[in-house]
Each structure stands twice: as C-alpha cells, then as structure tokens.
VOLO-180377 format. One line per field, with one value per residue (C-alpha): x, y, z. Coordinates in steps of 0.25 Angstrom, whole numbers, plus 2048, in hexadecimal, padded with zeros to 3 digits. Example, Ala and Ser with C-alpha at 12.3 -4.5 7.8 and 13.67 -1.06 7.14 Angstrom:
VOLO-180377
u: [831, 837]
v: [7EE, 7FC]
w: [81F, 81D]
END
This chain:
VOLO-180377
u: [858, 85F, 86C, 86D, 875, 87E, 882, 88A, 887, 888, 897, 89C, 8A9, 8B0, 8A9, 89A, 8A0, 8A9, 89C, 892, 89D, 8A0, 890, 88D, 898, 893, 886, 88C, 893, 886, 87E, 877, 87C, 873, 87B, 884, 88C, 888, 88D, 887, 893, 8A1, 8AC, 8B7, 8C5, 8C7, 8BE, 8C0, 8D0, 8C9, 8C1, 8CE, 8D6, 8CB, 8C8, 8BC, 8B3, 8AA, 89A, 88D, 88C, 87D, 877, 86B, 861, 854, 84A, 84E, 849, 853, 84D, 83F, 83A, 835, 832, 83B, 834, 839, 841, 83C, 845, 83E, 83F, 837, 825, 81D, 817, 822, 822, 811, 816, 81F, 815, 80C, 812, 81A, 80D, 815, 80E, 81A, 82A, 836, 83A, 84A, 854, 85E, 868, 85D, 857, 849, 844, 834, 829, 81E, 812, 806, 7FD, 808, 807, 7F6, 7F7, 801, 7F8, 7EA, 7F6, 7F3, 7E5, 7E2, 7F2, 7F5, 803, 80F, 81E, 82B, 828, 834, 834, 838, 831, 824, 82A, 82B, 81C, 816, 81D, 824, 82D, 834, 833, 838, 846, 841, 83D, 84C, 850, 845, 845, 835, 82A, 820, 813, 804, 800, 7F3, 7EE, 7E9, 7DF, 7DA, 7D0, 7D1, 7DB, 7E0, 7E6, 7F0, 7F7, 7FC, 7FF, 807, 815, 816, 80A, 80E, 804, 7FC, 7F6, 7F5, 7F7, 7F1, 7FB, 7F4, 7F5, 804, 807, 802, 807, 817, 814, 811, 81E, 817, 81E, 81C, 813, 80F, 80B, 801, 800, 804, 80F, 819, 81A, 829, 824, 822, 82E, 834, 82A, 82B, 837, 832, 828, 82C, 824, 820, 819, 813, 80C, 801, 7F3, 7F2, 7E8, 7F1, 7FD, 7F7, 7F3, 801, 80B, 80A, 810, 81F, 81F, 82D, 82A, 830, 826, 81A, 822, 820, 82F, 82B, 82A, 82F, 833, 83B, 845, 852, 855, 85D, 84F, 84A, 83D, 837, 83B, 835, 827, 824, 829, 81E, 813, 816, 813, 80A, 812, 80F, 81D, 82D, 838, 845, 852, 861, 86E, 86D, 860, 85D, 850, 84F, 841, 834, 82E, 81E, 818, 816, 824, 826, 81B, 825, 834, 83E, 847, 857, 85E, 868, 870, 879, 887, 88C, 881, 873, 86D, 865, 86C, 87C, 872, 86F, 865, 856, 85A, 84C, 848, 852, 84D, 85B, 85E, 86A, 874, 881, 884, 890, 889, 87D, 86E, 868, 85B, 85A, 84C, 848, 83C, 83D, 847, 858, 862, 86C, 877, 881, 88C, 893, 8A2, 8A9, 8A7, 89A, 8A5, 8A8, 898, 89A, 8A7, 89F, 894, 89E, 8A2, 893, 892, 89E, 8A2, 8B0, 8B3, 8BD, 8CC, 8C5, 8B9, 8C0, 8CA, 8C1, 8B8, 8C3, 8C9, 8BA, 8BB, 8C9, 8C0, 8B5, 8BD, 8CA, 8D2, 8CC, 8CD, 8C2, 8B6, 8AC, 8B9, 8B5, 8BC, 8B4, 8B8, 8C6, 8C4, 8BB, 8C4, 8D2, 8C9, 8C8, 8D5, 8DA, 8CF, 8D5, 8E3, 8E6, 8ED, 8E3, 8ED, 8F0, 8E4, 8DD, 8EB, 8E6, 8D6, 8D9, 8E4, 8E0, 8DD, 8D3, 8DC, 8D5, 8C9, 8C0, 8BC, 8AD, 8B1, 8B8, 8AD, 8A4, 8AC, 8AA, 89B, 890, 883, 87C, 86E, 870, 865, 85F, 870, 873, 882, 88E, 89A, 8A4, 8B1, 8BF, 8C9, 8D7, 8E5, 8E9, 8DE, 8E8, 8E5, 8D5, 8D7, 8DE, 8D0, 8C7, 8C3, 8BF, 8BA, 8AF, 8AC, 8A8, 89F, 898, 892, 88E, 888, 880, 87B, 877, 870, 879, 87C, 88B, 896, 8A0, 8AD, 8B6, 8C4, 8C9, 8D9, 8DA, 8E9, 8E7, 8DA, 8D1, 8C7, 8C7, 8BA, 8B7, 8A9, 89D, 893, 88F, 89E, 898, 891, 89F, 8A7, 89B, 89A, 8A8, 8AD, 8B8, 8BC, 8B7, 8C1, 8BF, 8B4, 8BD, 8C1, 8CA, 8C5, 8CF, 8CB, 8BE, 8BD, 8AF, 8A5, 89A, 89F, 8A7, 8A0, 88F, 88E, 895, 88B, 881, 883, 880, 875, 86E]
v: [460, 452, 44E, 443, 438, 430, 423, 417, 408, 403, 3FE, 409, 408, 413, 413, 415, 420, 428, 426, 42D, 439, 439, 43A, 444, 44C, 449, 44E, 45A, 460, 45F, 468, 45D, 462, 458, 44C, 446, 43B, 431, 421, 417, 410, 411, 413, 40C, 40E, 40D, 418, 41F, 421, 426, 42F, 434, 436, 440, 448, 443, 43E, 432, 437, 437, 42A, 427, 41B, 419, 421, 41F, 42D, 436, 443, 449, 448, 44C, 45B, 45B, 469, 474, 47E, 488, 483, 48E, 48F, 48B, 49D, 4A1, 4A8, 49C, 4A7, 4A9, 496, 498, 4A1, 49A, 48E, 497, 49B, 48E, 486, 47C, 472, 475, 479, 473, 47C, 47D, 47E, 488, 47E, 479, 46B, 46A, 470, 46C, 46C, 477, 475, 480, 477, 47B, 48A, 487, 47D, 48A, 494, 490, 48B, 499, 49D, 49C, 4A1, 4AF, 4AA, 4AB, 4A9, 4AA, 4B0, 4B3, 4C5, 4C1, 4B6, 4C2, 4CD, 4C5, 4C2, 4D1, 4D5, 4DE, 4E8, 4E9, 4F8, 4F9, 4F3, 4E9, 4E2, 4E1, 4D7, 4CF, 4C2, 4BB, 4BE, 4BA, 4BF, 4BB, 4C2, 4C9, 4D5, 4E2, 4E8, 4F6, 4F5, 4E7, 4E2, 4DA, 4E1, 4D7, 4DA, 4E5, 4E1, 4D3, 4D3, 4C9, 4CC, 4CD, 4D9, 4DA, 4E9, 4F3, 503, 503, 50D, 50B, 4FC, 4FC, 507, 4FE, 4EF, 4F7, 4FE, 4EE, 4E8, 4DE, 4D3, 4D8, 4E3, 4E1, 4ED, 4EE, 4F8, 504, 50C, 50C, 517, 51C, 51B, 50B, 508, 50E, 50A, 4F9, 4F7, 4E8, 4E6, 4E1, 4E9, 4E7, 4EE, 4E8, 4EC, 4DF, 4E1, 4DB, 4D3, 4CF, 4CD, 4C3, 4BA, 4B9, 4BC, 4AB, 4AA, 4AF, 4A3, 49C, 48E, 485, 488, 481, 479, 469, 463, 455, 44A, 450, 445, 44A, 445, 448, 449, 43B, 434, 429, 42E, 41F, 423, 430, 42B, 421, 42A, 436, 42B, 429, 436, 443, 44F, 456, 459, 453, 45E, 458, 459, 457, 44F, 45B, 45A, 468, 469, 46B, 468, 464, 456, 454, 447, 44B, 44C, 43E, 439, 43F, 43D, 441, 437, 436, 437, 42F, 42B, 41D, 41C, 40C, 405, 403, 3F7, 3FA, 3F0, 3F7, 404, 410, 40C, 412, 412, 40F, 41C, 425, 42B, 425, 430, 426, 419, 41C, 40D, 403, 3F7, 3ED, 3F2, 3EE, 3EE, 3FE, 405, 413, 41C, 423, 422, 425, 426, 41A, 41B, 40D, 407, 3FB, 401, 3FE, 40C, 415, 420, 41D, 41E, 42B, 431, 431, 436, 442, 441, 442, 44D, 455, 457, 455, 44D, 457, 44E, 44C, 443, 43C, 435, 430, 42C, 425, 420, 41B, 413, 40D, 408, 401, 3FA, 3F7, 3FE, 3FA, 3ED, 3E8, 3E2, 3ED, 3F7, 3FD, 405, 412, 410, 411, 41C, 423, 423, 426, 432, 435, 431, 43E, 448, 444, 444, 436, 428, 41B, 414, 419, 41D, 40D, 409, 412, 40D, 3FF, 3FF, 3F7, 3FE, 3F6, 3F0, 3F5, 3F2, 3E8, 3DB, 3E0, 3EF, 3EB, 3E0, 3EE, 3F7, 3F2, 3E9, 3E7, 3DE, 3D9, 3CF, 3C7, 3BE, 3BA, 3B9, 3C4, 3C6, 3D1, 3D4, 3DE, 3DF, 3E6, 3E7, 3EC, 3EB, 3DF, 3D6, 3CC, 3D3, 3D3, 3C3, 3C3, 3C8, 3BF, 3B8, 3C5, 3C8, 3BC, 3BE, 3C9, 3C5, 3B9, 3C3, 3CD, 3C0, 3BB, 3C9, 3CB, 3BD, 3BD, 3B3, 3B7, 3C2, 3C2, 3CB, 3D1, 3D0, 3DB, 3DB, 3E7, 3E0, 3D3, 3D6, 3CC, 3C7, 3C0, 3BC, 3BA, 3B5, 3B0, 3A6, 39B, 395, 38F, 39C, 3A5, 397, 398, 3A6, 3A8, 39A, 39A, 38E, 397, 394, 398, 3A1, 3AA, 3A8, 3B1, 3B8, 3BF, 3C7, 3CC, 3DA, 3DE, 3DA, 3E0, 3D9, 3CE, 3C8, 3CC, 3C9, 3B9, 3B9, 3BD, 3B5, 3A9, 3AD, 3B2]
w: [C2F, C37, C35, C28, C2F, C24, C2D, C29, C2F, C3C, C42, C36, C2E, C27, C1B, C25, C2C, C1F, C18, C21, C22, C13, C0E, C1B, C16, C08, C0C, C13, C07, C01, C0C, C12, C20, C25, C23, C2F, C2F, C3A, C40, C47, C4B, C50, C49, C45, C47, C38, C36, C43, C3C, C2F, C35, C3D, C34, C2B, C34, C37, C43, C43, C40, C4A, C51, C4E, C57, C4F, C47, C4D, C4D, C5B, C62, C5B, C4B, C50, C4B, C5B, C5E, C64, C6B, C76, C83, C8C, C9C, CA5, CAA, CA0, CA3, C9E, C97, C8D, C8C, C89, C7E, C78, C7C, C73, C67, C64, C65, C70, C7A, C80, C84, C8A, C96, C98, CA2, CA0, C9A, C90, C97, C9A, CA6, CA1, C98, C97, C8F, C8D, C99, CA1, CA0, CA2, CAE, CB2, CB1, CB8, CC1, CC6, CC2, CD0, CD5, CD8, CDE, CD8, CDB, CD6, CC8, CC0, CBF, CB2, CAC, CB2, CAB, C9E, C9E, CA4, C9B, CA8, CAA, CB9, CBE, CCC, CD0, CDB, CCF, CCA, CD5, CD7, CCD, CD1, CD7, CE1, CE7, CE4, CD7, CDB, CCF, CD4, CC9, CCB, CD9, CD8, CE0, CED, CF9, CFD, CF0, CF4, D04, D01, CFD, CF2, CEB, CDC, CD7, CCA, CC5, CBB, CBD, CCC, CD3, CE0, CE0, CDA, CE7, CF2, CEB, CEB, CF7, CFF, CF7, CED, CE9, CD8, CD3, CC3, CBD, CB1, CA7, CB0, CAF, CBC, CC6, CCB, CD8, CD9, CD3, CDD, CE8, CE4, CEF, CED, CE5, CD4, CCB, CBE, CB3, CA7, C9A, C9F, CA5, CB2, CAD, CA4, CAD, CB8, CAE, CA7, CB4, CBA, CA9, CAE, CB7, CB2, CA8, CB3, CBC, CB2, CA8, CAA, CAF, CB4, CAD, CA0, C95, C8B, C7F, C79, C6C, C6B, C70, C65, C60, C63, C72, C72, C6E, C78, C83, C7C, C7C, C89, C8F, C8F, C8A, C7B, C7A, C80, C82, C7B, C80, C7A, C7E, C8A, C8E, C88, C81, C72, C70, C72, C6C, C6A, C66, C59, C56, C56, C4B, C41, C44, C3A, C37, C36, C2A, C26, C1B, C1B, C17, C12, C18, C16, C1F, C29, C34, C31, C32, C3D, C48, C47, C37, C35, C3D, C31, C24, C1C, C12, C0A, C0A, C03, C02, BFC, C04, BFD, C01, C10, C14, C18, C14, C12, C13, C06, BFB, BFE, BF6, BF8, BF2, BF0, BE8, BE9, BEE, BFB, C04, C04, C04, BF8, BF3, BFB, BF6, BE8, BEC, BF1, BE2, BDC, BE5, BE3, BED, BF3, BFF, C0A, C0B, C1A, C11, C07, C0F, C19, C0E, C07, C13, C14, C08, C0B, C18, C10, C03, C0C, C04, BF8, BFB, BFE, BF5, BF5, BF0, BE3, BD8, BDE, BEC, BE8, BDD, BE7, BF4, BEB, BE8, BF6, BFA, BEE, BF8, C04, C00, C07, C03, C01, C08, C13, C17, C15, C1D, C28, C2A, C29, C32, C3E, C4C, C54, C5E, C6B, C65, C6A, C61, C62, C5E, C53, C4E, C4D, C48, C38, C3C, C34, C35, C28, C27, C1C, C1A, C27, C2B, C34, C36, C38, C32, C37, C31, C35, C2A, C2D, C28, C32, C34, C3D, C4D, C4B, C47, C53, C5A, C54, C60, C64, C5A, C59, C66, C63, C56, C5F, C68, C5B, C56, C60, C66, C58, C56, C46, C3F, C3B, C40, C37, C39, C2C, C31, C26, C22, C18, C12, C12, C0B, C12, C1C, C29, C2B, C3A, C3D, C48, C40, C38, C30, C25, C21, C20, C17, C0F, C0D, C0B, C06, C10, C1D, C2C, C33, C44, C3F, C35, C27, C21, C12, C0B, C01, C09, C0B, C0A, C14, C0C, C00, C04, C11, C11, C01, C06, C12, C0A, BFF, C08, C0F, C04]
END
C-alpha cells in the first residue's frame, strides 16, 4: 500500500506541524506503519526551536497532492541489459505476456525499448541474408546450447562470416574454401576435416561425437559442439545477436516517477507507443507504463490535521482520498468522496485532541513526543492566555509535561522569544498566514506572536508595503496583521482595507490603519468571528 500523509495547513504553525508528527507517531505505534508526517510550507523559527529542543527533524515537505506516476500501479517487467541475446528477450516477452521490454545500460539507465514486433522485423530481414557480423560468442553458446571444444575458441570473443549449412550430400565447396565461413554441419567427418584444413572462421558441429584429431587440427577455427539439429541451429543463430542491435533507441518517450498523470495523459494521446519506460530520479528504469494504467489511477491518501478548509490545504486536494480530519476550527468547505472519521472539538490546540487519542488507545507518548506536544499546546493557546484555551488544554499540557519531565513556564518563554530580526517583512508576514473567504469577502490574516511587540511595530511601514502587494496580487478586500504580545496580553492590528469595517467590527477608531486590541489573542476566536458577524 502507498503511504498515508498526515499534514497540517499551509504556512504551518507549531500546532500544525506537531499534530502531523504526533498523529503519525500514534498510528505507527498502533501498527499502521504507512502513516507519514508531512508539511505543505516552511517551518517557522518558533517551530524549529521546539523541534530542535526535542530532537525532531521537520516533516517531509510536499508541494502538492496531484496524482503522479509513482501513484500508479504500473508494470515492473525485467529490464534487460543491451548485451543479452534476442532469444532470451523473446522468451521473456512470451513468458511474461509482455508487449515490450526496457533495455538498459550497465548503470540501469535507459538504452531503448524492445517489442515482439522489433524481433519479428529483424527475423524477416535475415531471411535473405547469410552474413553474420561480430556475433558475441557467449551469446551464441547460450542460444544453441553449445560447448567450446578447442583451446583456440577460448581466445575469441566474437565471430563474423558467411553462414553455410552443409547437410549430407548437399554442401557448397565455397563453404570449405572460404576462411570467413561460419559452417553448420552434422555428423560429417569428411566435411569437418576439410573445413578445419581450410581454417574456416567457425565450425558448429551438430549432434556428433567430437574426435580428438579435430581439436588438435583446429588451430584457427572456433569449434562448437551442440546437441541441437543443424536445421534448428540455422533458424536460431541470428537470435544470438545482442538486443542492443535490435531495440528502438530513437524518439523514445519516457516518464519519471514524479511526473503528473495529467501531463502524462496528454503525451500518451499524441504518441503511438503501447508501453513507456518509467525512470527514477537518477534516470534508472523502474518499470513501464501503458495507457490502461491511466484509466484508474490510485489516489494519494491523506489525513488533515489543524484545518478543514480547502483554501488552507495542500494544492491538488481534489485528487486525493481524505481518510480523516482532526481539527479544532470551524467546519468549512472540504468535501470527501466517501464517509470519513472527523474529530472536531472546541479546544485551543489540535494536539490537545491528539493527546486524548493517545489516552483512548492506551499509548503512552515517549518523553520527546510528550514535550513536543506540550509545546504545541502552549503555542496555540498562547501560554494558556488565548480565549480559545480550555481546561482540557491545560490538563493535557500538564500531563504531557509530567511525561516529558519539563517545566511549562520555561518552555513557554523559550517558544515566544522573538528571533526574527534578520528576516524580511514578507517572511515574517507569511510565517503564520491564513486566507479566508467570508460572505463574498476575501481576506488574509497573519499573526506574529512574541514577548515584546516594540521591535516589530518599528517595522510597521515595511509590513504595510508587503500587505499592499499581497492585496493587489490576490485582489483581496483586506489583509490584516496581528502582532500579539503574550506578556501584555493584547494585539496590535495593522491592516490594508476599509477603515469603517475595522471600526464597526472591533468598536475602536483606527489611526493610520492601526488599532490596539487589548485581551485579543486569538485570530480564530476574536478576529474572524467579528468580521464574519459584520459581513454575515
């Protein structure tokens, strides 16, 4: 089965990242090893500090969830070396009921594609030919089940010459006088003696006992003994040619594992091939793709944590199977193809819900996971000062702190210690940034939580300039920035948009696109609801 990705929202905050890690860890502890934590945005400084403190790496970064070639149940036929004989390739095609085979170089990269039609075409071309060029001796021995019978043969790597078959009372003198001949004969001692005297290139003796005198006389002739009949050898000798001489090498169409299925479909509709090689990130062949594989692609599977709104989720969400949603926000607009498990609780942190799930399943989190989850609860509840914080958040954080043997006050202070002095205004704006669509109004609300807002307010003009750009680029009605001071327990709201809206929503007169909102700590519970009530 394919992996199940557990992912939070875009521009993820600490709660979102940790929820993905913690839930994947829980499912893995329960035996569901296919769950993997993922993220769809960059890690902010606060989250990075928390991850580093407890020894975790950021989750896998996924840019979108569009269906890719790696999600398809494509074929994995043998990839043959270009040096193998056509006989082996033909048997591989036949026994595997395959339409084509990838032919590879020594390093596994694509050399060409070989089909049964390519082999048949080559066979027809040999009907009127009797010349063989540089036929590898190893290949020939394999195809005709042959054995080298003289010492000189071991020094030769390939043979070339005119091909002759000398059946009893029916052979050409030219075959015995031309040193470039490749002679196929049966139990014909006189023919064999003359051929050896003439020093022909190669003598293939079929179904005959080898006399010691022949090996002594064969000073410059490759002598091969085979249990096959002369007629059989004459029919299959050309199948000893390496497949690299027969396979299609020009105008090949191939795909990589990370290519998107929509793009692949467009290419296959314009081409005539029945099968296409699939390559990995190092251009090594890993399989083949046919059109029927595209009819029913296997969707990626995801669990959404800390969000349930399409605009905040991963691009390409419409192409995935959502298995579960764990969230503490309002229900939004995500739709699913089938019934799923949804756990939505009015608490201050998604990790509070996931801690409850650990408890319900009887799984005790490790000290590192417990410390990570406790930090996420502190982050999302702003040290328990946010109006979204509940008694359950506090109780779960305290329980996790005991498992991790940590001090919540010390952990909280380390989380909100501002460390963004070297970041641009845009980078700070996009650290915890969410977009909303409310009653026909489109807006974005960014939040920066810190222990001292003064340094950030000094950069107000920089923030305003970037917010104007975001509004113009995305044609939003509003772009707002909350600078939340955890020590003073309030937020300064900087915005671009209509002054009357802000005044009516928050009952305060704005000054120069800025208002201070005491006791306002939560975007989810104290800002978005006020705007929703006004516009609704």
